[in-house]
matplotlib code that plots the C-alpha trace (Angstrom):
import matplotlib.pyplot as plt

x = [0.1, 2.8, 2.7, 6.1, 8.1, 10.6, 12.2, 11.4, 8.3, 6.3, 3.2, 2.3, -1.4, -2.2, -4.8, -3.9, -1.8, 1.8, 3.8, 7.3, 8.7, 6.9, 9.1, 8.2, 4.4, 2.4, 1.3, -2.3, -1.3, 1.1, -1.0, -0.8, -2.8, -3.4, -6.5, -8.1, -10.2, -7.1, -5.4, -8.3, -10.4, -8.0, -5.1, -5.7, -9.2, -8.1, -5.4, -7.8, -9.2, -12.6, -15.2, -16.8, -13.8, -14.1, -13.6, -12.9, -15.7, -14.5, -11.0, -11.9, -14.3, -11.5, -9.1, -11.7, -11.6, -14.6, -15.9, -17.4, -14.2, -11.6, -9.2, -9.2, -8.6, -5.6, -4.2, -4.5, -1.5, 0.4, -1.0, 1.8, 1.3, 3.3, 2.6, 5.1, 7.1, 4.5, 3.3, 1.7, 3.1, 1.5, 3.3, 4.0, 5.3, 9.0, 9.2, 11.4, 10.9, 12.7, 10.1, 7.1, 8.4, 6.8, 9.9, 12.1, 9.8, 7.7, 4.0, 1.9, 1.2, -1.9, -3.5, -2.6, -4.4, -7.4, -7.5, -7.4, -9.9, -12.0, -11.2, -8.8, -8.3, -9.3, -6.5, -6.2, -3.3, -3.5, -1.3, -1.0, 1.8, 0.1, -0.5, -3.9, -5.8, -4.2, -4.4, -6.9, -9.2, -12.4, -11.2, -9.7, -5.9, -3.0, 0.7, 3.3, 7.0, 8.5, 12.3, 13.0, 10.8, 7.4, 4.5, 0.9, -1.4, -4.9, -7.1, -7.1, -6.4, -6.8, -3.7, -1.5, -2.9, -2.6, 1.0, 1.9, 0.5, 2.2, 5.5, 5.0, 4.4, 7.4, 5.4, 6.5, 4.1, 4.0, 4.8, 2.4, 3.2, 1.2, 1.9, 3.8, 2.2, 4.1, 3.0, -0.6, -0.5, 0.8, -2.1, -5.2, -7.2, -8.2, -11.8, -10.9, -8.5, -11.3, -13.7, -11.0, -10.4, -14.1, -14.5, -11.8, -9.3, -5.7, -3.8, -1.2, 1.4, 3.3, 6.2, 5.8, 6.7, 7.8, 10.8, 12.0, 13.5, 10.7, 7.1, 3.8, 1.2, -2.1, -3.4, -6.3, -4.0, -1.8, -4.8, -5.6, -2.0, -2.3, -5.7, -4.1, -1.1, -2.8, -1.5, -3.1, -2.2, -2.9, -0.7, 2.1, 2.0, 1.7, 4.6, 7.0, 5.8, 3.9, 5.3, 4.4, 1.0, 0.2, 1.3, -1.3, -4.1, -3.2, -2.8, -6.2, -7.9, -6.2, -6.8, -10.3, -9.5, -12.6, -11.0, -8.4, -10.0, -8.1, -7.1, -5.7, -2.8, -0.3, 3.3, 6.4, 8.6, 11.8, 10.9, 13.6, 13.5, 9.8, 10.8, 8.5, 10.2, 7.5, 4.3, 4.3, 4.2, 0.9, -1.0, -4.4, -6.0, -8.3, -11.3, -9.7, -10.8, -14.2, -15.5, -17.5, -16.2, -16.2, -15.2, -11.6, -10.8, -7.3, -8.0, -9.1, -12.0, -14.8, -14.4, -14.6, -11.4, -11.5, -11.5, -8.7, -6.6, -7.3, -5.5, -2.3, 0.6, 2.3, 5.8, 6.4, 8.0, 4.9, 2.7, 4.8, 4.6, 0.8, 0.6, 2.6, 0.6, 0.0, -2.8, -1.8, -2.9, -6.2, -8.3, -11.6, -12.3, -14.6, -11.9, -9.2, -11.4, -12.1, -8.4, -7.8, -10.7, -9.2, -5.7, -7.2, -8.9, -5.7, -3.6, -6.3, -6.3, -2.5, -2.5, -4.9, -2.8, 0.3, 3.8, 4.2]
y = [119.2, 116.5, 112.8, 112.1, 108.9, 109.8, 112.9, 112.1, 113.7, 111.0, 112.8, 116.5, 117.3, 120.8, 121.5, 118.1, 115.1, 114.8, 111.6, 112.6, 109.2, 106.2, 103.6, 104.8, 105.0, 103.1, 99.7, 100.7, 103.6, 101.7, 101.9, 103.5, 106.6, 107.9, 110.1, 111.8, 108.8, 106.7, 109.2, 110.3, 107.2, 104.2, 105.6, 108.4, 107.4, 103.8, 105.0, 106.8, 105.3, 103.5, 105.7, 102.5, 101.7, 101.9, 105.5, 106.7, 109.3, 110.5, 110.7, 112.8, 115.0, 115.9, 116.5, 118.7, 116.6, 115.8, 112.3, 112.4, 113.1, 110.3, 112.3, 115.2, 112.8, 111.5, 114.9, 116.1, 113.9, 114.5, 111.0, 109.3, 105.7, 102.9, 100.8, 102.6, 105.8, 107.8, 111.2, 114.3, 117.9, 121.1, 123.3, 126.0, 123.6, 123.5, 119.9, 116.9, 113.2, 113.5, 116.1, 113.8, 110.3, 108.1, 106.0, 108.9, 111.2, 109.5, 110.2, 112.2, 110.2, 112.2, 111.3, 107.6, 107.6, 109.3, 106.7, 103.8, 105.2, 107.8, 110.3, 113.2, 116.9, 118.8, 119.6, 122.9, 122.3, 122.4, 119.3, 116.4, 113.9, 110.6, 107.2, 106.9, 108.3, 106.0, 102.7, 100.1, 97.7, 98.1, 97.4, 100.1, 100.2, 102.7, 103.1, 104.1, 104.1, 102.2, 101.8, 103.3, 100.8, 101.2, 98.9, 98.5, 98.1, 96.5, 94.7, 91.0, 87.8, 85.8, 87.5, 86.1, 82.5, 82.7, 84.0, 81.1, 78.5, 80.0, 80.0, 76.2, 75.8, 78.0, 80.0, 83.5, 85.9, 89.1, 88.1, 89.5, 90.1, 91.5, 95.2, 96.3, 98.5, 101.6, 101.0, 100.6, 103.8, 105.7, 104.7, 104.2, 105.5, 103.6, 103.5, 102.0, 99.5, 98.4, 97.8, 95.8, 93.5, 93.1, 91.8, 89.2, 90.9, 92.0, 94.9, 93.4, 94.7, 93.7, 95.4, 97.3, 95.0, 97.8, 100.1, 102.9, 100.1, 97.6, 98.6, 96.7, 96.5, 94.7, 91.9, 94.2, 96.8, 94.3, 92.8, 96.2, 96.4, 93.0, 93.9, 97.0, 95.0, 91.9, 89.4, 87.1, 87.9, 84.3, 82.8, 85.2, 84.4, 80.6, 80.7, 82.7, 82.2, 78.9, 77.7, 80.8, 81.0, 77.4, 78.2, 81.0, 78.8, 76.1, 78.5, 80.2, 76.8, 75.5, 78.8, 79.2, 82.6, 84.3, 87.7, 87.0, 89.4, 90.9, 93.9, 91.8, 90.1, 91.1, 91.5, 93.2, 95.0, 96.9, 100.6, 101.8, 99.3, 98.4, 94.7, 92.2, 90.4, 88.0, 87.6, 89.7, 87.8, 86.5, 89.0, 90.0, 87.0, 88.8, 87.1, 83.6, 80.4, 80.2, 76.7, 77.3, 75.8, 79.1, 79.8, 80.7, 84.4, 83.7, 81.6, 82.6, 80.2, 80.2, 77.1, 76.1, 76.4, 72.7, 71.9, 74.4, 72.5, 69.2, 70.4, 71.0, 68.6, 69.0, 67.9, 65.4, 68.1, 70.3, 67.4, 66.6, 70.2, 70.1, 66.9, 68.3, 71.6, 72.4, 74.6, 78.2, 80.4, 82.3, 79.9, 78.6, 74.9, 75.2, 77.2, 74.7, 71.7, 73.3, 73.6, 70.0, 68.9, 70.7, 69.3, 65.8, 66.5, 67.8, 64.9, 62.5, 64.1, 63.9, 60.3, 59.3, 61.1, 59.1, 60.0, 61.9]
z = [-16.1, -16.5, -15.8, -14.3, -13.7, -11.0, -12.6, -16.2, -17.8, -19.5, -20.7, -21.1, -20.7, -21.8, -24.5, -25.9, -25.0, -25.9, -25.2, -24.0, -23.2, -24.8, -23.0, -19.6, -20.1, -17.5, -18.7, -19.0, -21.3, -23.6, -26.8, -30.2, -29.2, -25.7, -25.1, -22.1, -21.2, -20.9, -18.6, -16.4, -16.6, -16.9, -15.0, -12.5, -11.5, -11.0, -8.5, -6.2, -3.0, -3.3, -1.5, -0.2, 1.9, 5.7, 6.8, 3.2, 3.4, 6.8, 5.5, 2.4, 4.5, 6.9, 4.1, 2.3, -0.9, -3.1, -2.8, -6.3, -8.3, -8.1, -10.4, -8.0, -5.1, -6.9, -7.8, -4.2, -3.4, -6.7, -7.6, -5.7, -4.7, -3.2, -6.3, -8.5, -9.2, -11.2, -10.0, -11.5, -11.5, -12.4, -14.9, -12.3, -9.6, -8.9, -7.5, -8.0, -7.3, -3.9, -2.8, -3.4, -3.2, -0.6, -0.5, 0.5, 2.6, 5.4, 4.9, 7.3, 10.4, 11.4, 8.0, 8.6, 11.9, 10.2, 7.5, 10.0, 12.5, 10.7, 13.5, 13.4, 12.7, 9.6, 7.2, 5.4, 2.9, -0.9, -1.5, 0.9, 1.3, 2.0, 0.3, 2.0, -1.0, -3.5, -1.6, -2.8, -0.9, 1.2, 4.7, 6.9, 6.6, 6.7, 6.0, 8.5, 8.9, 11.8, 12.4, 9.0, 7.2, 5.6, 6.7, 5.8, 8.9, 9.1, 11.5, 10.6, 12.6, 9.4, 7.8, 10.6, 10.2, 6.4, 6.7, 9.0, 6.7, 3.6, 5.6, 6.1, 2.4, 1.6, -0.9, -1.6, 0.2, 2.3, 5.8, 8.4, 12.1, 15.0, 15.4, 18.5, 21.2, 20.0, 16.4, 17.5, 19.5, 16.4, 14.1, 16.2, 19.2, 22.4, 21.2, 17.8, 19.4, 21.8, 18.8, 17.0, 20.0, 20.8, 17.2, 17.8, 15.5, 15.8, 14.3, 12.0, 9.6, 6.5, 4.8, 1.6, -1.4, -3.7, -3.8, -6.0, -8.2, -8.2, -9.1, -9.2, -11.9, -11.1, -13.3, -14.1, -15.5, -17.2, -18.9, -20.4, -21.7, -23.3, -24.9, -26.4, -27.6, -28.9, -26.4, -23.8, -20.2, -19.0, -21.7, -20.8, -17.1, -17.6, -20.1, -17.9, -14.3, -14.2, -10.9, -9.0, -10.8, -9.7, -6.1, -6.0, -7.3, -4.8, -1.9, -2.6, -2.5, 0.6, 2.5, 1.2, -0.1, -1.6, -2.5, -5.2, -7.8, -10.7, -8.8, -5.9, -7.7, -10.3, -11.4, -10.3, -12.8, -13.0, -12.5, -14.8, -17.6, -17.3, -17.7, -15.9, -13.1, -12.0, -10.0, -6.8, -3.4, -2.3, -0.1, 1.2, 3.0, 5.4, 3.6, 3.6, 5.4, 3.7, 3.4, 0.3, -3.0, -4.9, -8.5, -9.1, -10.0, -11.3, -14.4, -17.9, -17.7, -15.2, -13.1, -9.4, -7.3, -6.6, -10.4, -10.9, -8.3, -10.1, -13.1, -11.1, -11.1, -7.7, -6.9, -4.1, -2.1, -2.2, -1.3, 1.7, 2.9, 2.5, 4.4, 7.3, 7.7, 11.4, 12.8, 13.1, 16.0, 15.6, 13.5, 14.7, 14.8, 11.8, 9.8, 10.5, 9.7, 6.4, 5.7, 6.6, 4.4, 1.4, 2.2, 2.1, -1.3, -2.8, -1.6, -2.8, -6.3, -6.5, -5.4, -8.1, -10.7, -9.7, -10.8, -14.0]

ax = plt.figure().add_subplot(projection="3d")
ax.plot(x, y, z, "-o")
ax.set_aspect("equal")
plt.show()
């Protein structure tokens, strides 16, 4: 078996492991010696869908894939993912990148609907063309192409509200919109749609942030890379991307985001040169608008989110935007009052700090 990056063989796995292109190794495998645990445990298993995700078990059952072996789950789709340009190829397979690329060949729409609803036909093919088995997160979601563009779909009224507030703050983020009726019909069933609406949710979409030229590495994977190469991931990010990093800390506090774990933020890099470009746009806010003062998940030290914000030195421009925030559609009174309370706290902190 080969680990490929586009059409370049990176690793050969056959009675041993042979590195064929050290420069193109995934970040998590950039180390002095690569072993089977690294490949199967730290790379392939990590790419596979979490079996605890909504409808994951139904998805794998209908696709006739074992729920107990994440590596086999990954290999069933040639390990392709919208995160990057890596894939796996058996020695006897006559395939190229254009044959398996999710960026070039639209994924199977029936599998997308199955991933989003848990309902659909049973598939009887050896290899599948879908990103649904390599998409992370616990809530039901799916990918689909619409008007020649790839979108991620999920049920979440909070994503729309968060997106509107981040627009007002002018922070880089994935913009969410409500899905059109045609898009909804393509990915769900009337029964599932009724359940979503009864729960007070909406089906929303955001564009794919990666391309064949720009890939994503999660902070979790980047931390493994840093550990293997004797560097500190937090120091690297604060040195090179401090403004965007501070924006994420501030946004998570203002939005009451409780789900910014180490697999839920990361960095974009040039897919061909492997050079880090910057933090990826803010995303995934369907667990936002909590009014608890929780501990931050984006700092090296274990402190409360409010305390993390106290360390920030915000510009007058950012403070003005915070002060002018207006209520987005879809938030309850309690949720919006929580936002306004946190806005007041941030402005009070900055006023006490005074000009630098």
